[in-house]
N, C-alpha and C positions, 0 to 999 in steps of 0.2 A: 468578240461580243462579251459582254458581261451581263449577267443577271443578277438581280437583287430581289428579295422579297419584303413587303411592307416598307417600301421606300418612301422616304421624306421628300417631297416636292417643293419646298419652300425654296429652294435655289433655282427652280425651273419654271417659276411663274413671276413675272413682275410685279404682281399685287404682293407677293412675299406671303401668301397665306400658307399656313402649316398644316397642308393636307398630306395624305400618304395615298400611294397606289399599291394595290396587292402585288404586282410585279414592275420591274423597271428593266428595260433590255436597253443598255448602252451600246449603240452601233458606231463605232469609230473608222470602220472600214466600208467602204459602199459595196464591196462584194458581200460582206455579211448580211446585208439587208434581206434579201430573199429567206435566207435562213431563220432571221429575227422574226420576220412575219408569221411562218409557219411555226415557230416555237411559240409565240404569242397566241397564236390561233388554237394550238393544242392546249396550251395552259390555261385559257379562258372561254374556250367554246366560242371564238369569234368576237370576243369584247375587248377590243384593244384600241388604242389611238396612237397618233404620230405627235411629237412635240419636238419643236426647236428650240427657240428663245422663250417661249412661253409668254410672249409679249401682247398676245390677243386672245388670251383664255382667260376663263373666269371659273376655278374649281369652287362649286358650290357645296362640297363635301368630299370625303375621300373617295378615291375612284376604284371602284371593285375590280376594275379588269387590269389590263397590262399597258403601260407606257412604253412606246418605242422612241427613244431619244436619239435623234439624227445627229451626231457628232462630228460627222466627216467634212473634212475641209477642201481645201485645194484652189488655188487661184492661178490661172494662166491667160495667156493673150495670144492673138494671131493677127497678124497684120493683113488687111484685104487688098491693099494697093489701091484704095481709093479714097483716101484722106479718112480712113475710118480703121477702128480697132474692134476685133470681137473679143470680148472678154468673157471668159468661162470662170463659175464659181461653184464649189459643192455646196449643197443643201445645208450644211452645218456652220458655214461661215457667217460670222456677224455682218449685218447688213451695213452698219456704219464702216466696219473695216473694208468692205467691197468698195463702198464710195471713196473712202480715204485713199484706197489704192488706185483708184482711177483719177482722181483729182491730183494726187503728187505726182501722177505720170502726165499731167497736163491734157488729158482726155474729157471731152465734153458729152454731158447727156444725163449724169446721175447727181449733180453738184447740189440742186436744189432738195435733193433727199436726205441730206446728210443728218445724222443723229436720229434718225427713226429707229427705234429699238426691234429687235427680233432678229431673225436669221433670214439668209438669202431664200431658202426653200419656202419660207411662208410668203415672201413678197408678191409673187404672182397670184397666190390663192386670192389675197385681198386685193389685189392690184393698187398697192400702197401708193400714196400721193401726197405732196405737199408742195406750197408756194408755186402753184401754177403747173406742176408736173406730175406726171403719174410714171411709175416704172414701165408701163405699158408702151409708153412714148418711144423707147429706145429698145424695147424687148425683141430678141430675135428668135429664140427657140427654148426649149427646155427638154430634159429628158427625165424619165420617171417610170414606175412599175405599178401598173395596174393591179389590183388584187386578185383579178381573174384573167390575167393574160400575161403575155411576154413583155421585157421592156420595150420601150418605144420613145419616140420623140414627136413633140408637138410644136407646130408654127404657132405664130402670134394669132392668125386667123382662126385656128382651132381653138385655142384658149378662150376666145369670145370675152375680152376685157371690156369692162364697164365701170361705172363709179363704184369703186371699193367692191368691185364683183369680178367674177370669171366664171369658166365652166366647172372649175373646182369647187366652187360654193354651191354649184346648181347640179348638173346631171352627174358629174364625177364626186360629187361629196362623199367623203368616207370611203372612196373606191380607188383612190390614185394617190401615190407618194411621189413628190419630187425629189429627184436626187441631184440634178445639176441644172443650171441657168445660165442662158447665154444672153449679153447685151452687146448691140452695134453702137459704138461710141464714135463721136467725131474727133478728129484730130486739130481741126482748125476751130478757132473761138466761135462759139454759138451761144452767148448768154440770154437766158430767160429771166427777166427782171421786171416782168409785167405786174407782179404781186407787189402791192403797195408797201409792205414792210421793205422788200429788197429794192424797190424804187428809190425809196426815201434813202435807204442806206448809201446807195451809189449814185444819188442824184448829181453829185458834183462833177463825177466823170462823165456823165452823159448828157448833162444840162449845160453846165457853163463851159464844159470842154477844157477845163483846166486840170482835171486829173487823168490817171491813165485808165485803160479799159481793165477791169478786174480779170484775174485769171480765174479758172474754174476752181482751184484750190481756195482761193480768197472768197468767192461765193460760198463754197461748201463751209468755211469757217464762220462767214457772217450768218448763214442760216444755223449753224449751231450756236451762235450766241443768242439770236432771237429766240430760238426754242427754249434755250436754258433761261431766258429772262421770262418766259411765259408759262412754261411747263415744269412741274415738279420732276425732280430726278428720281427715278425708280429705285435708284441705290440708296436713297435718302428717305423717300416715303413711298409705299407700295402703290403703283397706279399702272395703267395699260395704255397711257396716252388717251387720245380721244375715244371716247366710250360710245358715242353715237355718231351715225352719218348725218352731214347737213341734209335736210330734205330736198327733195325734188318736187315743185308744184306746177300743176298747169298754169296756163296763162289766167284763166279765169279766177282760180285760187289767189294767185298772187296780186291780182287787181282788187280783188275783196278784201284780201288781208291788209294790203297797203293803204286802202282806204280807212280801215279801222285802226291801223297803227302804222302813221305816216313815217315813223323812223325805222321801221323794221327793214333790215338790209337784205337786198335782193340783187343777184348776179347770175350771170349767164353759166348753166352747168357747161362742164367740160364733156362733150361728147363729140364722137366723130362725125355723127350725122345730126348736128344741132339744125333744128327747123325754126328755132326762134319761138316755139310755141310752148318753152318750159322755162321755169325761174329756180334758182337754188336758193335757199335763204340759210341763216346761220343757226345751227342747233344751240351753240353756245347762247346767242342773244336770246332765244326762246326760253332756254332754261333759267337764265338771270333774269328775265322778265317775270317768270314765276316765283322769284325769291330764292332760288336754291343755291346760288353761288355762296361759297363759304360755310354751307349747312353742315352740321356735324351730327351724327347719331352714333355714340358711343365710339366704338373703335373705326368706323368707316363714315365717310362724308363726301362732299364735294370740294374740289379745291377752292382756296381763296383766290388764286390767280387767274384760273381758267375755268368757267362753269361746265366745260365739256369733259372734264377731267374727274373722275371718281377715284377716291383714295383710300387706302388701307393704312392705320396709324399704327398697327401692329396688334397681335393677339386677337385680331378679329375672325369673323366667318364670313366666307364667301355667300352663304346664304343670304347674309344681312346685306352684303352689297349689291346682290341681285334685286332684293325686295328693294332697296332703296332706288335702283334703277327703274323698277316697275312704278314706283311711286312718282318719280319724275316724269315718266312717259304719261301717265294718267292725268298729271297736273297740265301738261303741255296740251294733252289732247282736249282737256275740259276748256282751256283757255283759248286755244288757236285752232282746234280742230284738225291737229296735225299728229301723226303717229311716228313718233321717233322710232328708227330702226337701229339696233345695237351694231356697233362695229365688231365689238368684243362677243366671242363665242362662249357662251355658258355651257359647262360640263354638270349636268343636273343629277 
């Protein structure tokens, strides 16, 4: 474990904001994590946070506490004998590296989640998802450390996954750190190509029957290509991907808004207990209708290619990004009566 004072965090948040933390603890071995927590607690009287890839956090200024950076990795797999593979990854492993590892081995389950920035340890917290799939779909269990108890393992049921949500954003928020995550993957082909972009990409194979069934690796590569075409690369321009969740509407809300805005997109939310009484709409569409797409305000703005992505052009402030987000929310609320919920977590 390494400890730094007044540490630059620009490399540890995908917005690329030049903020600092009073202390920075680099944890490269999982066994050092309990000591890191104890040390951070002593240094800051309990004012500390955990950080992985920094892809879902917005620092609105310097952080006066301690950042514990989870940098330990490790990838391994176990055959289950049921045409399934149990893959286990350390919290510090890059999410895309995990996806690549699984698809290059020909395993199925995570291919639609390629190119999502961030680390494995953060994936269950947000229950990340894309192209019709969520990490919770093939999640098996995770291990971690409660801040007030011994290490433990949580099953899928305990994690209580929902749309971009989990127990770690609710009851256990700021009270549990994930150290290892396990996914149960298929060894037999199981393509999920319902999402329109993927359906079009592989239409020849499944429509005309003249092409071959794509492998999980080919699907992952297609997803990566689609994401690159729509979303700015954080290595080139600071961003955290989708800034807001797609809103869930009641049936009455959806019908009323559809009458007022016939072109408003509506689709069924992905929930395990879908009763047909709710609809989901596109936050990007709402934001674009309010005229925010491509808007720039000094060093911050909204992506020209995707209205759901807030960007940092360099030498800007997190507080300006957060203010822009609040102005967008106010605009959408006034126009549609919908309160957008941020996916990105602000550190105020």
